[in-house]
N, C-alpha and C positions, 0 to 999 in steps of 0.2 A: 458514300453519297448516292442519291438516286436522282436520274434525270427526270425532268418534269414530264416528259413524253412517257415515262414508264409508270405513272401514278395511275395505273388502271383500278377497277373496282376491287376493294378489299386490301389494298396495300395501305399500310400503315407508315407514317413519317412524323418526324419532328418539326415544328414550327412555333416560333415564339417560346420554346421552353416547354411545350404541350404536345402531347402525342394526338394525332389525327388518323382517321381511318376514312379512306375515300369510299363514298357512296355512289357517286356518278361521275363519270369522266367524259370531256368531250374536247376533241383536237379542232382548233379552228385555224384556217390558213386564210389570211387577208390579203386579198390582191397582190400588190407588189411588196407588201410589208412582210415582217416576219409571222411565223406561227405563234398562236398562243395556246395554252393549255388551261381550260376552266374545269375545276372540280368541285362538286359539293362534298363537303367532308363533316364528319362528326367528331367532335372533341371527345376523346374517350375518357376524360376525367369530369368534365361538367355535362356531357351529353348533348350540348348545344350544336346544331347543324348551321354551318355557314358556307358560303361559296368563297373559294380563293382563285385567283388568276395569276398564271405565271407565263413568263417568256418561254418558249420552247427548248432555249438553251440552257436555263436555270436549273441549278441543281439543289436538292433539299436533303435534308439531314436524314439519315436513316434511324429509325427508332430500334433500341435494343429490346425487343420483346422475347419473352420465354413462354413456352406453352408446357402445360402439365394436364395429364390425362386425370380427371377426378370424377368420382362417383357422386350424382346429384342425390342427396338425401331427402330433404323437404323444405317447404317455404313456410317461414312462420308470419308472414304478412308484410314484414320490412324487409328481412333479409333471407336469402337463398343459402342454405347450407350445403356445402361440398366436403367431400372427404377423400384424402389420398389412400386408394386401396393398399398401397404398400407399407406406409408409415402410420396410417390411421389418423393422421393429422387433419383437424378440420378446418375449413376456410368458410368465413361468412363473406357474402357478397351482397352489398345493398342492392334491394330489388330495382331500385329506379336507374341503375347503371346498366342492368341487363334485362330490362322489361322488354325489348324487342324479340330477343333471343330466347328467353326462358319458357314461354308457351311451347316450344318445340322439343324441349328436353323432358323426358318422362323420369318420373321417381324411380331409382334403383339403375338407372342408365348412366354409362361413363360420358363424358363431355369433356372436350378440350377447353381449357381456360386459358387466356392470355393474360400474362402478367408483364407490368412494366415496374421492374425491380422487385419489389415484395407485394405491390398493390396489384389485385386482379382488376382488370378494366373490361373484358368481354367474353362471351363464349363463342367458340369457333363451331358454327352449325353448317351441316350440309345444305346445298341450295334447295333439295327436295328431301321431305320426310314423309313416312307412312303413317297415317293416322286412322283409328276407327270411328265410323259414324255412330255418335250416341243416340241422336233423335232426328229424325226427318219426316215429314208427312208422306204418304204414299203417292206414287205418281198416278195421273188419271190415264186409263187406257185410251189410246187415239191422240194423245199430245206429242207423238214422238216424230211428227213431220217436219218440225222446225226446232231450232236450238232453244228450247224452253229450260230454264233453270228453277230451282226452288231452293230454299234455305235449309241447312243442315247444321246440326250441333256437334261438333268434334269431341272426342274424349278429353281434350284438353281445355275445353268450354269456349273455344272460339266457334264463330259462325262463318260459314262458308257457303257459297252458291254452288250446287252440284246439278247435273243433269237428271231428268226425272227417272230414269232407270236404276238409280243408286237407292238402295234401301239400308234400313237399320242395320248394325253390326257389320257392315262391309267395310273394307279397307280401301282407303284412296290415298293417292300422292298429292301432296300439297307442296306449292313453292313457298319457300321461306322467305324469299325476298319480296313478295307482295302478298301472300297469304290466300293464293286462289288455288282452286282445283285444277289438278294437271290430267289425271287419268285414275282409272280403277287400278288398285295395286294388283299385281301377279302374285298369286299365292304360291 
């Protein structure tokens, strides 16, 4: 069992027979009353995002999740195909289940896939990843006095705002939680 106060970002738990993953956690202390915990959660089966509120002394059921390191092979438009590098067994995961995490996984790379029983639910991705700039307009000389940003297309097809000094083919660090530029990658 997990205390409601331990439902921090990224924690998974069972509620109403369904697995949920915490997206946002807030602990609220109300005057003379008891504290409450309010969490935004994603249902890992339906991908629906909801808000749940618990009293601080409530316990929720822990979900039995297993993790497997799988190699990402390709995406066929509806499903993403992963392979176990030891047994060569292939796992298909519907794209709508992992649409937030999939852009941050490159073909051929290993990814940690979370399973509930034998059902794949999500991909565990690091909070920051390094991606290459595919296309961005050149920065205009003299516009570096203020924090001016320009659009850039990354190797995974995502669009991100970057500072003017970033050029094509440079590698940058991107925050996977919000999809924003963090810094230039150190080579």
